[in-house]
C-alpha positions in Angstrom: 100.0 129.7 109.1 102.7 127.7 106.9 104.0 128.2 103.4 103.3 125.1 101.4 106.6 125.4 99.2 108.8 126.2 102.5 107.5 122.8 104.2 108.2 120.8 100.8 111.6 122.6 100.7 112.3 121.4 104.0 110.6 117.8 103.5 113.0 117.3 100.6 115.9 118.5 102.2 115.7 116.0 104.9 114.8 113.2 102.8 117.1 110.1 101.6 115.4 106.9 100.3 112.0 107.2 101.1 109.1 106.7 98.3 107.1 110.0 98.2 103.6 109.9 96.9 102.0 113.3 95.8 98.5 114.4 94.6 96.5 117.2 93.3 98.4 120.7 94.4 101.4 119.3 96.1 102.6 116.9 92.8 103.8 119.7 90.6 105.7 121.8 93.5 107.3 118.6 94.5 108.3 117.5 91.4 110.1 120.6 91.0 112.1 119.6 94.3 112.4 115.7 93.7 111.8 114.0 90.4 113.7 110.7 91.1 112.7 107.0 90.9 110.8 106.9 94.4 108.7 109.7 93.9 105.0 109.3 92.2 102.7 111.8 91.5 99.1 110.4 91.7 97.1 112.9 89.9 94.8 110.9 87.4 91.7 112.9 88.8 91.3 110.3 91.5 91.1 112.6 94.4 91.3 110.8 97.6 93.2 107.6 96.1 96.9 108.5 97.2 96.8 107.3 100.7 95.4 103.9 99.9 98.2 103.6 97.1 100.9 104.7 99.7 99.4 102.0 102.2 99.8 99.5 99.5 103.5 100.5 98.9 104.4 100.8 102.7 102.7 97.0 103.2 105.0 95.8 100.3 108.1 97.7 101.2 108.3 97.2 105.0 111.9 98.3 104.6 111.4 101.8 103.5 109.5 104.6 104.7 106.4 105.7 102.6 105.3 109.4 102.7 102.0 110.4 101.2 101.2 114.6 100.7 97.5 114.7 100.4 95.3 117.8 100.5 92.2 118.3 102.6 90.0 118.1 99.7 91.6 114.7 98.6 91.4 113.6 102.5 87.5 114.3 102.6 87.0 112.4 99.2 88.1 109.2 100.9 87.5 109.5 105.0 87.1 105.7 105.1 90.9 105.6 104.0 91.8 106.9 107.5 90.0 104.1 109.0 91.5 101.4 107.2 95.2 102.8 107.7 94.7 103.2 111.3 93.1 99.5 112.0 96.4 98.0 111.0 98.8 100.8 110.7 102.2 100.2 109.3 105.2 101.4 111.0 106.7 102.7 107.7 104.0 105.1 106.7 103.6 109.0 106.8 100.5 111.0 105.8 100.4 114.7 105.4 97.2 116.5 105.0 97.9 120.0 103.2 94.9 122.0 105.0 94.1 125.2 103.2 90.3 124.5 103.0 90.3 124.8 99.0 90.4 122.8 96.3 93.6 124.3 94.4 93.9 122.7 91.0 90.3 123.5 90.2 89.9 126.9 91.0 90.4 127.3 94.8 86.8 126.3 95.5 86.1 125.9 98.9 86.1 122.3 100.5 82.9 121.2 102.1 83.5 122.1 105.9 86.5 124.4 105.2 87.6 125.8 108.4 85.3 123.8 110.7 86.5 120.2 109.9 89.2 119.3 112.6 91.3 116.7 110.8 93.0 115.8 113.5 89.7 114.7 115.5 88.9 112.6 112.4 92.2 110.9 112.3 92.2 110.3 115.9 88.7 109.1 115.8 89.6 106.8 112.9 92.1 105.3 115.5 95.5 106.7 114.5 97.7 107.3 117.6 100.4 109.5 116.4 98.6 112.8 115.0 100.3 116.5 114.6 98.7 119.6 113.7 101.2 122.1 112.7 100.6 125.7 112.2 103.8 127.7 112.7 107.4 127.3 111.3 109.0 126.5 114.5 106.7 123.8 115.3 107.0 122.4 111.7 111.0 122.5 112.3 110.8 120.8 115.4 108.4 117.9 114.2 110.1 117.5 110.9 112.3 114.4 112.1 109.0 112.9 113.0 107.8 112.8 109.3 110.9 110.3 108.8 111.4 108.3 111.9 108.3 108.6 114.2 107.3 105.6 116.0 104.3 104.0 114.4 102.6 105.3 111.5 102.1 109.4 111.7 99.7 111.6 110.4 100.6 115.3 110.2 98.0 118.1 109.4 99.9 121.1 107.9 98.1 124.3 108.1 98.9 126.0 105.2 98.1 129.4 103.5 96.2 129.3 100.0 98.1 129.4 96.9 97.1 129.0 93.1 98.5 125.9 91.7 98.3 124.9 87.8 96.4 121.9 86.9 98.6 118.7 87.5 100.8 117.2 84.7 98.9 114.9 82.0 98.2 110.9 82.0 101.5 110.1 80.2 103.3 111.8 82.9 101.6 109.9 85.4 102.4 106.5 83.5 105.9 107.3 83.2 106.2 107.9 86.9 104.5 104.6 87.7 107.0 102.9 85.4 109.9 104.4 87.0 108.8 103.7 90.7 108.0 100.1 89.4 111.5 99.7 88.1 113.1 101.1 91.3 111.5 98.8 93.7 111.8 95.9 91.8 115.9 96.6 91.3 116.3 96.9 95.2 114.0 94.2 96.0 
């Protein structure tokens, strides 16, 4: 089982100029590690909407890798997104599903099918060619470079231990993050 915070630290340490979109239980831990203009926390109670948002960014910014960090509960909220992404996968797209079987930000209630859903099978069934399930530190370290430069769209399932996360930041924080991301992308255009 992986430690979410260790994985995020390793991802942040390896990161250069990638756009990182986070949601729900990953948003606040990521903000403590990286709070630059290319970080966007999508936490407006829109579970499942971070991957389609990140897909739009990847299509609009083909010169830059886009990484979206999504929970298992959020993934279940919008399974059709997996099919949409896999049908025309941008080469600069990486999706991470943090699987711990709970809705962390609302009190650790179990997600439907916790422990029974095979996210790798769902992703492959949707059409993803590059899917990686990671459950130990050695495998994580070996596959970390693929998060950034794997050929084609990449999907990773991080099997993480359950934690207790506080409720994500309020809406004004999200609006400010959106403004900063928009500004960073238009300045680099």
